[in-house]
N, C-alpha and C positions, 0 to 999 in steps of 0.2 A: 609069562612075565607079570601078567595081572595077578595070578594066584600067588607068585612069589612075593609080590609087593604087599598083598594082603596079609601073607604070612609074617612078613617083617613087620607090618602094622601091628599084629597082635602080640609080636614079640616085643616090640617097642612098648606097648601099653602094660604089659606085664612087668617089664623092666622097671617102668616108672612107678607101678604100684609097689613093687618090691623096694625100690629105693626111698619112695616117699614114706612108706610104712616103717621102714628102717630108721629114718630121721625121727619119725614120731616116737618110736621106743627108746631111741638113744637118749632123748630128752626126758621121757616119761619115766622108764625104769632107772635111768641115771640119777634123777632127782630123789626118787624114793631110796636108792641106794644111799646117796649122800646123807638124807636126813636120818633114816632108819640105823644103817650100819655106821656111817661116819659120826653121825650125831650121838651115837650110844657111847662114843669113845671121848667125847669132849668132857671138860669140866667147868660147869656142871653139865650133866648129860642134855642133850637137845640143842646144842649150840650151832648146829648147821642147817637149821630151817624147821619148818612146821607144816601143818596141813596146808595153810594158804601158799607157801612156796611150792609145795607140790602141785596144787591146782594150777598156778601160774605157769609152772614149767611144762605140764601137760598141755595147756592151751597153747603155749608158744611152739611145742612140738608139732602140734596139729597144724598150725599156721604155717610154719616152714615146711612141713611135709607135703601140705597142699601146694605151696609154690613151687616145690620140686617136681611134682608129678602132674599138675593140672593140664598142661599143654598136651601131653601125649595120652593120658588116660582119663582125665576128668577127676583124678585124685579122690578115689572114693576111700581108699586106706581102711576099709571097713566091710566085712562081707555083709553085715546087716544094711549098709547103705547100698551096696551093690544089689542085693536081693530086692530091696524097696523100688531102686531104680528100674530093674527089671520088670516088677510087678505093676508099677504105676507110671513109668516114663518111657517105656519102649527100649530100654537097654536090652541088648540080645541076650536071650537066655543061655546060649551056648558059651557065652563068655563069663557066666556067674561063677562056675567051678574054677576056671583058670585064674580069674581074679582072685578068689578067695584064697587059693593055694600060693600065689605071688605074694599077697599081704601076709599070710601067716609065715611064709619063708623069710620075708623082710623082718617081721617081728622077732623071729627065731634067731636070726642072725645077729640082730641089734642086742637082743638079750645076752647072747654069748659074749659080745664084746663088753657089755656092763659087767657081766660075771667075772670076767678075765680082768678087767681094770680094777675092779673093787675086791679082788681076791683077798688081799691082806685084811681089809676093814670087815669084810664079811666073815672071815676065819676067826678074828678077835673078837667081834661082837657075838658071834654065834657059832662056836667051834663044831657043834654038831650039825649044822645047817638044818634047822628045824623050822617050825612054825613061825619062831621068833622073827626070822628074817625072809620067810616065804614071800610075804607081801611085797618085797623088793620087785618080784617078777610077776606073782599073779595075785588074783583078788582072793579074799575070803570073806564069809559072813562077818558083819561087824567087824571088818579089817582085823580079824582074829581075837577081838576083845571079848573075853568070856564073861564080863560084867553086862554085856548087852545080849540078851538071849534070842538073837536072830539065827535061824536055822536055813536049811536049804530053801524051803518054799518061801520064807519071808525074803530072802536074796532073790529068788526067782522073780517074785513080784516086783521087787525094787529095780530089777534089771529091765523088766518090761517096760516100767514107767520111764526109767531114765532113757532109755534108747528110743522110745516113742517120743520123747521131748526132743532128743538130738535129731531124729530124722525129720519130724515136723518142722523144726526150725531150719534144718539144711534145705528142705524143699522150699521153705518161704524165701530163704536168702538167695537162692540160686534161681528162682523163678522169674523170668525175664517179663512176664506178664503182670508180675506184682511190682513192688518198688525195691529192686535189688541194689545193694551197694554198688557205688560207681567207683572209678579210678583203680580197678582191679583190688578192691578192699574186701571182697568176699572171704578170701582165706583168713584174714584178720578177724572179721567178725565170726567166722566159724569157730576159730581158736577161742574167742570170747565166750561163745556158746558152751564150749567144753569147760571153760574155767567155771562158768556159772553153775553148770551141772555138778562139777566137782565140789564147789562150796555148798551147794543146796542138797545135793543128792548123794553124798559120799559116805554116809554113816553105815547104811544097812549092808552094802556089799562093795564098796570100794569103786563105785562107777567104772567098771570095766566098759561097758556099753559097746563092746567091739569083741567079736569072737576071737579074731586074729591077735588083737592085743593080748588077750589072756592066754590063749592056747599055745601060741608061739613061745613066748617066755616060760611058760609053765613046763613046756617040754624041754627047753634050754636048762632050766633049773633042775629038772630030774635027772637029766643025763650028767649033770656036774655035781651031784651029791645030795640032792634034796629028795630023800626017800619018800617023803610024805607029800610030794607035790600034787597028788591027784586028789587028796583028801582035805577036809577043813580041820579046825582045831578040835572038833568032836569026834574025829575018825571017820566021819561020813564021807562017801565018794561024792566029791563037789565039782570036779572039773566041767561037767556037763552044763552046769547052771550058766556060767557066763558065755556058753556057745549058744544053747538053745533059747534062752530068755531074750537076748538081743535081737536074735532073728524074728521072733514074734513081734517084740516091741518095735522094731524098724517097720513092719508091715502095718502096725496098728497107727504109728505115728504118720506114716505115708497117706493111709486112709483117711485119717482125720484132716490132714491138710487138704487133701483132693476133695472131699465131699464138704467140708465146712468153709472152705476158702477157694481152692482152685476151681470149683464148678462155677462159681459166681463172678470169676475175674473176666475182663473184657478180653476178646479174642485179638489176634494180630490185625484183624480187618480194621479199616477206618472206622472212626466212632461215628455214630449217627448225628444228624444235623442237631446243633444245640450243644453238644458236648465239646467240640473244637470249632474253630473258625473254618468256614466252609473255603475250599480252594478258590483262588481267583480264576477267572475265565481267561 
């Protein structure tokens, strides 16, 4: 019976990761489809949003995804976060791969829904389903902009930095020994972190900062007609960059938080005399 309950516990966690990541991508890929595909068809073009609306919708998607999944799984929604938690916070290593699979599956299903819902707009804006609208589903160096000469390794650097910032701040916001947000506001703050990263670090590689967020929708786009989904605008094999770089960046961000902040925080033990009033006898 205990083993059965344990298995059900893991199933519940994976189900929550699937659902939370699906919500994240429904908002994230959905807003990019609206801005890129729908916006290309307005008069004048660009009438359905811009970079800021994309950044805000991604942040809202993160917030709502975390609220969906947090009670059951902790709402990682990102293999880079899961890996960092295993390396630095005692999360079970045996759960890392199942969580990553569930997160990627949620992102994949959500991207299929976005692809289906925006079928007409995507076909009209980009009949060949090319790099022009690939960014609806997955990231590209310089967001596919040939005027900015960022290639694979520039994007790789960018994704390490962006994900390091993300995980460092997630560790700070969720650390009960620090000053975490009260009143269940942590998901809202995490969403704001993603908005900020999108607004400050979105130029060089589209701020995937999440292997599941990129690979799941990339696979969905590939099987629904985007033949160049695995490559960038230069024809280089690119899909590995937003997988490998965020995993590295997450570990770096977690290490920075632990050794520069977490190491010096007070423990959960009573504060020494002089820090807090002594208990009355």
